[in-house]
MARTI-799103 format. One line per field, with one value per residue (C-alpha): x, y, z; chain; residue in one letter. Coordinates in pm, 1 decimal. Layout:
<nodes>
east = X,...
north = Y,...
up = Z,...
cadena = A,...
residuo = A,...
</nodes>
This chain:
<nodes>
east = 2060.6,1801.6,1476.8,1694.6,1871.9,1500.1,1341.4,1433.1,1298.1,918.6,927.2,1061.0,775.7,523.6,598.5,608.1,444.4,84.1,-194.7,-112.3,-400.5,-170.8,105.3,-85.6,-163.9,229.1,274.9,47.7,217.7,539.5,436.8,280.1,585.4,908.0,692.8,674.9,1053.2,1177.3,949.2,864.2,499.8,282.0,77.9,-250.5,-116.5,-1.3,-344.9,-482.8,-318.5,-373.9,-727.5,-803.3,-604.1,-786.9,-1035.8,-773.6,-713.0,-1113.0,-1141.9,-787.5,-860.5,-1177.6,-991.0,-746.1,-996.5,-1140.7,-843.1,-836.9,-1184.8,-1231.8,-919.1,-1068.4,-1378.9,-1205.0,-956.8,-1313.7,-1495.3,-1593.5,-1316.6,-1041.8,-1097.1,-1148.6,-783.7,-563.8,-724.7,-646.0,-335.9,-199.8,-226.6,119.6,304.9,408.4,724.1,697.4,986.2,750.9,481.3,669.4,838.9,493.0,304.8,549.4,505.0,190.7,190.4,414.3,232.1,-141.8,62.8,218.7,-157.1,-356.4,-260.1,-579.7,-616.4,-249.1,-318.4,-690.3,-544.9,-154.4,-410.5,-641.3,-333.2,-183.7,-475.7,-558.0,-171.1,-214.5,-552.7,-264.3,94.5,230.2,434.6,499.7,228.7,336.5,654.8,366.1,166.6,471.7,550.2,195.9,224.0,583.8,519.4,327.4,635.4,611.2,243.1,391.7,594.0,268.6,27.9,-231.4,121.5,-21.6,228.0,272.4,-91.8,-151.3,84.6,-15.8,-380.1,-472.3,-580.0,-316.0,-232.1,163.6,54.1,152.8,483.1,568.4,288.3,142.1,363.0,237.6,344.2,581.0,842.1,770.1,602.5,714.3,1059.5,1366.7,1468.9,1165.6,1109.4,1449.7,1371.2,1039.2,1189.9,1501.8,1243.6,1083.3,1378.8,1519.3,1158.0,1097.4,1483.7,1430.0,1123.6,1233.2,1598.8,1386.8,1154.3,1226.2,1338.4,1054.6,1122.6,1086.5,786.1,435.1,204.8,-197.5,-502.8,-617.6,-1027.8,-942.5,-947.6,-1265.6,-1392.7,-1614.0,-1855.5,-2200.6,-2467.5,-2716.0,-3066.6,-3306.5,-3484.1,-3825.4,-3925.7,-3961.5,-3671.6,-3475.1,-3513.2,-3399.8,-3056.8,-3020.4,-3048.3,-2758.8,-2862.2,-2817.9,-2456.7,-2327.0,-2518.8,-2338.1,-1966.6,-2006.9,-2068.7,-1790.6,-1551.9,-1696.9,-1619.8,-1268.0,-1241.5,-1340.2,-1092.7,-771.1,-765.9,-1018.6,-914.3,-593.0,-641.5,-401.2,-345.5,-445.7,-602.9,-940.1,-922.3,-735.5,-1035.3,-1306.4,-1108.4,-1115.5,-1421.0,-1644.6,-1379.8,-1533.5,-1894.3,-1818.6,-1767.2,-1919.3,-2257.8,-2461.2,-2493.3,-2598.2,-2289.6,-2134.7,-2291.2,-2151.5,-1821.5,-1792.5,-1923.0,-1654.8,-1409.3,-1505.9,-1297.2,-988.6,-1034.2,-1140.6,-788.7,-779.0,-1107.6,-1018.1,-623.8,-637.1,-784.2,-509.5,-240.2,-356.4,-348.7,-2.8,96.1,-83.2,139.6,457.1,395.0,173.7,480.8,796.7,850.1,879.2,1133.9,1324.9,1357.2,1411.0,1703.9,1843.1,1777.3,1996.2,2271.1,2334.3,2248.6,2308.3,2124.8,2238.1,2222.4,1876.3,1653.3,1862.7,1815.4,1468.9,1416.5,1570.5,1361.6,1018.9,1098.9,1156.4,811.4,602.4,678.7,466.8,237.7,138.7,-38.3,132.8,-108.0,-102.0,292.3,318.2,110.6,383.4,667.2,578.8,655.3,973.7,1153.0,973.7,1158.0,1480.0,1509.6,1436.5,1707.8,1930.3,1814.5,1740.2,1509.5,1208.4,989.4,1352.0,1311.8,924.1,964.6,1241.1,952.6,705.1,985.8,1060.0,683.5,667.1,954.9,906.0,583.9,783.6,793.1,431.4,140.7,-93.2,-138.0,-80.7,-432.6,-632.0,-353.2,-376.2,-751.6,-787.2,-531.4,-600.5,-275.1,-124.1,168.6,416.3,385.5,548.4,734.5,1014.3,1042.2,933.4,1220.6,1488.0,1316.7,1318.0,1675.6,1774.4,1547.6,1622.0,1993.6,1886.9,1646.5,1909.1,2182.5,1926.7,1771.9,2141.4,2314.9,2093.8,2077.7
north = -2125.7,-1857.7,-2058.4,-2139.3,-1789.9,-1680.9,-1937.5,-1737.5,-1445.5,-1553.8,-1711.9,-1347.1,-1123.9,-1456.6,-1406.4,-1036.1,-851.7,-706.4,-553.9,-261.1,-46.8,-104.0,74.3,365.2,358.3,347.9,591.5,834.9,788.5,803.9,1169.9,1253.7,1128.9,1273.0,1569.9,1689.9,1603.1,1774.4,2068.9,2344.8,2263.7,2192.5,1874.3,2043.6,2236.0,1860.5,1760.9,2045.2,2005.5,1610.2,1614.7,1948.0,1763.7,1445.8,1511.7,1702.2,1396.4,1276.4,1396.9,1239.7,931.2,875.1,926.1,617.4,424.1,424.7,403.8,43.8,-69.6,33.6,-147.3,-486.0,-427.7,-418.2,-683.7,-937.1,-890.8,-1105.9,-976.5,-993.8,-1371.7,-1518.6,-1351.3,-1437.1,-1862.5,-1797.8,-1587.2,-1920.2,-2182.9,-1967.3,-2109.0,-2487.3,-2557.1,-2441.9,-2193.5,-2046.6,-2048.4,-1851.1,-1590.1,-1553.0,-1431.4,-1219.9,-1057.9,-947.2,-854.8,-614.2,-505.7,-486.6,-319.5,15.1,34.8,63.6,-132.1,-233.5,-416.0,-559.5,-717.7,-885.6,-956.8,-1096.6,-1315.8,-1435.4,-1534.6,-1739.7,-1971.2,-1959.4,-2106.5,-2332.9,-2517.0,-2602.4,-2609.6,-2816.4,-2537.3,-2409.8,-2263.5,-2048.1,-1940.2,-1847.3,-1623.9,-1422.4,-1383.1,-1269.7,-995.4,-914.4,-699.6,-486.1,-289.8,-80.7,58.3,359.4,483.1,381.0,521.2,499.1,589.5,796.1,1073.9,1168.2,1163.4,1354.3,1616.0,1624.7,1766.5,2113.7,2132.6,1919.5,1990.3,2050.1,2289.8,2609.5,2430.4,2297.2,2373.6,2166.7,1917.0,1733.0,1368.1,1400.0,1515.3,1176.8,933.8,975.2,1088.0,932.7,796.6,640.1,486.7,355.2,175.8,51.7,-126.5,-242.2,-441.5,-574.3,-760.0,-860.4,-892.7,-1229.6,-1315.4,-1360.9,-1556.7,-1780.4,-1882.7,-1936.6,-2212.3,-2458.6,-2814.4,-3067.2,-3244.7,-2934.3,-2741.7,-2725.1,-2753.1,-2712.6,-2934.1,-2745.1,-2856.1,-2641.0,-2319.3,-2310.4,-2053.8,-1917.7,-1731.1,-1856.2,-1779.4,-1538.8,-1635.0,-1498.6,-1175.4,-1152.5,-871.4,-545.9,-431.7,-650.7,-609.9,-286.7,-399.9,-648.4,-377.6,-447.1,-71.7,117.3,-34.5,-39.8,260.3,514.3,287.4,421.2,831.3,829.0,689.1,952.4,1218.6,1060.0,1098.7,1474.3,1519.5,1379.4,1466.0,1711.4,1959.7,1783.2,1666.7,1508.5,1166.4,1291.8,1089.5,1154.0,1091.1,775.1,689.8,747.9,536.3,172.9,273.2,367.5,98.6,-172.4,23.5,-85.8,-456.5,-558.2,-471.2,-494.2,-235.7,-589.9,-743.9,-410.8,-376.9,-811.9,-723.1,-408.4,-585.2,-854.9,-512.7,-395.8,-535.6,-482.0,-144.7,-129.8,-25.0,303.6,392.1,384.3,487.6,761.3,979.4,854.1,973.5,1365.8,1358.5,1294.4,1503.2,1743.0,1700.5,1737.6,2049.2,2235.9,2178.5,2248.3,1839.6,1845.6,2129.7,1959.4,1648.4,1822.2,2005.3,1677.2,1576.9,1838.2,1851.1,1459.4,1480.0,1676.0,1786.5,1485.9,1248.9,1375.4,1090.5,798.3,924.5,986.1,656.1,484.0,627.1,590.3,197.3,251.8,493.0,262.1,-32.4,204.1,387.3,140.7,344.6,576.0,842.7,808.6,829.0,1138.9,1297.9,1232.9,1251.2,1575.4,1846.0,1683.1,1653.7,1934.7,2201.4,1953.2,1946.9,2364.0,2424.1,2179.2,2338.1,1916.1,1817.0,1789.5,1562.0,1341.1,1291.3,1274.2,977.5,833.2,874.3,685.5,418.2,363.5,321.6,40.1,-78.6,-229.1,-332.2,-661.2,-727.5,-565.6,-706.3,-479.6,-481.8,-855.4,-916.5,-888.7,-1151.3,-1359.5,-1357.2,-1476.6,-1722.2,-1917.8,-1861.1,-1632.2,-1379.6,-1638.6,-1862.9,-1601.3,-1419.4,-1576.0,-1502.6,-1141.9,-1115.5,-1216.0,-997.8,-678.4,-677.9,-710.2,-514.4,-275.5,-248.9,-164.2,87.1,280.9,267.9,441.9,695.7,784.4,767.6,780.2,1068.5
up = 325.6,292.0,431.5,749.4,806.5,750.6,1062.9,1400.0,1239.4,1168.7,1520.9,1698.7,1455.7,1570.4,1896.2,1920.5,1650.5,1824.4,1588.9,1432.5,1667.8,1935.0,1781.7,1724.3,2107.2,2198.7,1945.3,2004.2,2428.5,2267.9,2109.5,2444.3,2663.6,2435.2,2342.5,2743.2,2758.7,2519.8,2426.1,2659.8,2641.1,2907.8,2944.3,2863.2,2572.5,2436.8,2515.5,2342.2,2077.4,2027.9,2073.9,1866.2,1618.4,1588.9,1289.8,1097.0,828.3,815.3,422.7,344.8,553.0,284.6,-10.6,144.1,188.5,-68.6,-276.1,-159.5,-122.7,-521.5,-613.3,-398.4,-588.4,-979.3,-869.9,-783.9,-1141.3,-1300.9,-1600.0,-1404.4,-1225.5,-1569.3,-1714.6,-1354.5,-1465.8,-1799.5,-1693.1,-1421.8,-1726.0,-1830.0,-1517.3,-1581.7,-1354.0,-986.6,-1057.8,-1354.2,-1136.1,-861.8,-1150.3,-1301.7,-964.8,-878.2,-1141.2,-1206.2,-839.6,-876.4,-1162.2,-1033.0,-742.1,-933.4,-1068.7,-766.1,-443.1,-346.6,-618.9,-618.1,-304.8,-423.1,-747.1,-609.1,-370.6,-557.8,-895.9,-619.3,-541.1,-950.5,-981.5,-664.0,-853.1,-1089.2,-1004.4,-730.1,-542.9,-207.2,-101.8,165.2,-74.1,-364.9,-114.6,-43.4,-371.2,-458.3,-128.0,-214.3,-481.7,-280.6,-293.8,-559.1,-494.0,-382.2,-599.0,-886.9,-1000.5,-644.2,-370.1,-118.1,-115.2,-448.4,-526.8,-199.5,-331.7,-637.3,-509.3,-476.1,-95.6,67.8,390.5,351.3,41.1,226.0,262.9,-97.1,-259.8,-559.4,-671.5,-979.5,-1069.5,-1314.5,-1047.1,-852.3,-990.1,-1390.7,-1297.0,-1353.7,-1105.6,-969.1,-1323.1,-1265.3,-907.7,-1081.5,-1319.9,-1145.6,-854.2,-1135.1,-1157.9,-880.2,-689.8,-887.1,-943.9,-537.8,-490.6,-768.7,-556.4,-200.9,-384.9,-139.1,-222.8,-237.8,59.9,254.6,72.3,177.0,-62.0,-57.0,-92.8,-496.1,-351.5,-71.5,-275.1,-434.7,-366.3,-703.1,-608.4,-594.0,-872.2,-842.8,-734.4,-1016.7,-929.5,-896.8,-662.5,-790.8,-560.5,-718.6,-1042.8,-1003.6,-807.2,-1031.0,-1341.3,-1583.4,-1787.5,-1467.8,-1328.7,-1730.7,-1776.7,-1450.7,-1502.0,-1874.1,-1747.5,-1546.8,-1773.0,-2008.9,-1767.9,-1684.1,-2060.9,-2036.5,-1746.2,-1886.6,-2253.4,-2263.0,-2003.0,-1891.8,-1602.5,-1357.2,-1141.7,-780.5,-527.8,-640.0,-1059.2,-937.8,-696.2,-1004.1,-1247.4,-1005.6,-903.6,-1216.5,-1401.6,-1127.5,-1156.7,-1509.2,-1519.0,-1212.5,-1464.0,-1185.3,-832.5,-681.7,-819.8,-664.8,-343.7,-282.4,-340.5,-139.4,135.3,110.6,106.9,358.1,627.0,496.7,530.9,907.3,1002.8,811.5,983.8,1350.0,1281.4,1055.2,1358.6,1593.8,1326.8,1287.3,1635.4,1669.2,1358.9,1626.6,1878.8,1633.8,1477.9,1764.1,2036.8,1808.7,1795.5,1429.3,1427.1,1660.8,1524.1,1190.4,1299.3,1416.7,1077.3,916.0,1177.6,1024.2,644.8,376.4,61.5,-117.0,147.5,257.8,105.5,225.5,574.7,436.0,362.4,640.5,890.4,706.5,696.9,1055.1,1150.4,884.2,1143.3,1379.3,1134.6,851.4,657.6,346.1,410.2,777.9,804.7,525.5,788.9,1049.8,889.2,645.0,899.1,958.0,604.5,465.2,684.0,663.8,251.7,222.6,494.4,302.6,-10.9,-93.1,-391.4,-257.5,-443.7,-442.7,-40.9,-56.7,-236.1,-45.1,203.2,-30.6,-67.0,278.3,386.4,95.2,171.6,488.8,432.8,369.3,771.5,911.5,862.6,854.4,477.8,423.3,617.3,308.5,94.5,415.8,451.8,117.3,50.2,377.5,510.2,860.7,878.3,1003.6,678.1,547.6,722.8,660.8,282.0,326.2,591.8,316.4,65.4,279.8,297.2,-63.6,-150.9,64.6,-25.7,-397.4,-294.0,-45.6,-391.9,-620.6,-383.5,-353.6,-674.5,-907.3,-1068.5
cadena = A,A,A,A,A,A,A,A,A,A,A,A,A,A,A,A,A,A,A,A,A,A,A,A,A,A,A,A,A,A,A,A,A,A,A,A,A,A,A,A,A,A,A,A,A,A,A,A,A,A,A,A,A,A,A,A,A,A,A,A,A,A,A,A,A,A,A,A,A,A,A,A,A,A,A,A,A,A,A,A,A,A,A,A,A,A,A,A,A,A,A,A,A,A,A,A,A,A,A,A,A,A,A,A,A,A,A,A,A,A,A,A,A,A,A,A,A,A,A,A,A,A,A,A,A,A,A,A,A,A,A,A,A,A,A,A,A,A,A,A,A,A,A,A,A,A,A,A,A,A,A,A,A,A,A,A,A,A,A,A,A,A,A,A,A,A,A,A,A,A,A,A,A,A,A,A,A,A,A,A,A,A,A,A,A,A,A,A,A,A,A,A,A,A,A,A,A,A,A,A,A,A,A,A,A,A,A,A,A,A,A,A,A,A,A,A,A,A,A,A,A,A,A,A,A,A,A,A,A,A,A,A,A,A,A,A,A,A,A,A,A,A,A,A,A,A,A,A,A,A,A,A,A,A,A,A,A,A,A,A,A,A,A,A,A,A,A,A,A,A,A,A,A,A,A,A,A,A,A,A,A,A,A,A,A,A,A,A,A,A,A,A,A,A,A,A,A,A,A,A,A,A,A,A,A,A,A,A,A,A,A,A,A,A,A,A,A,A,A,A,A,A,A,A,A,A,A,A,A,A,A,A,A,A,A,A,A,A,A,A,A,A,A,A,A,A,A,A,A,A,A,A,A,A,A,A,A,A,A,A,A,A,A,A,A,A,A,A,A,A,A,A,A,A,A,A,A,A,A,A,A,A,A,A,A,A,A,A,A,A,A,A,A,A,A,A,A,A,A,A,A,A,A,A,A,A,A,A,A,A,A,A,A,A,A,A,A,A,A,A,A,A,A,A,A,A,A,A,A,A,A,A,A,A,A,A,A
residuo = M,L,N,H,V,A,K,P,F,T,K,L,V,E,R,Y,L,P,D,P,F,I,F,V,I,L,L,T,F,L,S,F,I,V,A,G,I,F,T,P,S,T,P,I,Q,I,L,T,A,W,G,S,G,F,W,N,L,L,Q,F,A,M,Q,M,L,L,V,L,L,T,G,Y,M,L,A,S,T,P,V,M,R,H,L,L,T,K,L,A,A,L,A,S,T,P,A,K,A,I,I,L,V,T,F,V,S,L,L,A,S,W,L,N,W,G,F,G,L,V,I,G,A,L,F,A,K,A,I,A,K,Q,V,R,V,D,Y,R,L,L,V,A,S,A,Y,S,G,F,I,V,W,H,G,G,L,A,G,S,V,P,L,T,I,A,T,E,G,H,F,S,E,Q,S,I,G,V,I,G,T,D,S,T,I,F,S,G,F,N,I,A,I,V,I,G,L,F,I,V,M,P,L,V,N,R,Y,M,L,P,S,N,K,D,S,I,Y,I,D,P,A,K,L,D,D,E,P,T,Q,S,V,T,P,S,R,P,A,E,I,I,E,H,S,R,I,L,G,I,G,M,G,L,I,G,L,G,Y,L,V,Y,Y,F,V,L,S,N,G,G,L,N,L,N,S,V,I,A,I,F,L,F,S,A,I,L,L,H,Q,T,P,H,N,L,L,T,S,L,Q,Q,A,I,P,S,G,A,G,I,V,V,Q,F,P,F,Y,A,G,I,M,A,I,M,V,N,T,G,L,A,Q,Q,I,S,E,G,F,I,A,I,A,T,A,E,T,L,P,F,W,S,F,L,S,A,G,F,V,N,I,F,V,P,S,G,G,G,Q,W,A,V,Q,A,P,I,V,I,P,A,A,Q,T,L,G,A,D,I,P,R,V,A,M,A,V,A,W,G,D,A,W,T,N,L,I,Q,P,F,W,A,L,P,V,L,A,I,A,G,L,K,A,K,D,I,M,G,F,C,L,V,Q,L,V,I,T,G,V,F,I,A,L,M,L,S,F,Y,P
</nodes>
């Protein structure tokens, strides 16, 4: 029944959902128009605000790009691939396969969103080689684990506001991850999704006659063995001493940072953990750089879109548009209901701004003043934005592209299942944000 309900929505999304870069262009036009209509700013003032703010998030964009790339590089190490093959042997039935791939994807995405996207796709392929199961649902289940990323260790919003020098520091200061990622309400949401999501995916499993399978022979894509280095440059590039040594030095510093200096999780420390772990496990600079080349296409959207997000943020702040929208929130919300409205609005905005970091840049100037005026809990409101972003990623194909590319599918193949996941998880997260103490 759930599959029949989802089919018309799948066709609708396939027909009308354009590339995410089109969204950021349309949102830029919309920002110009709305600011011109609802604020006293002149067209020249709006244009100046946009242009002057266009490059304000370059450091932030680089951090977001590195989160994705380092997660991808770690996921593609031989150790991780071998581990996934061993785990796939536990999936003896289609039902077990769906539950297992969902759980592994949830766990990996909670650790790092780039890591989770790649691990989920690779694990789905590893399972499909051993178990005859609907490949579309298997890949959709792998992608569904991505929903927990913004409540996890690499969440853009909580790590951003925990990093000194972030763009909202003058308004809210630095908020530690103990109030966001490791808060009681956030941990409860994560645990709940670890229970709900595998069950939802399990009960969407089609019958044998409705399932679509894939030939396991088409999934053989193990990396080819590299040739023996002969030239001096090649010998250096394949040096295990350089790779392992650099990885150990980096991880040694992280031990000092966390243990002796009492350092906390932020964007930079999370990037360092995954980068030096990837260097160590790839063992040689050549293997690491090969993995990096494979990872780069999945981060192209971040590179080109973040300057546009910065321009949109500048329009909203400098023209007073953000303040007006904030006043609209204040008119309909209370301190208790602001997290709910922030969650819904973030879910809607995410359709147009498919990046957690970019979305926070756009919404922070709106929700922070509203929270301060109403006396709402700022960490909970910030996490409501984070969860709203993660929630509608289920139907935003921007972040599904790496998974689909690895799995060899198209967005239309998994979107029907994702719509069902969207409805159920949306109700659950909204209730937890509203009523969990």
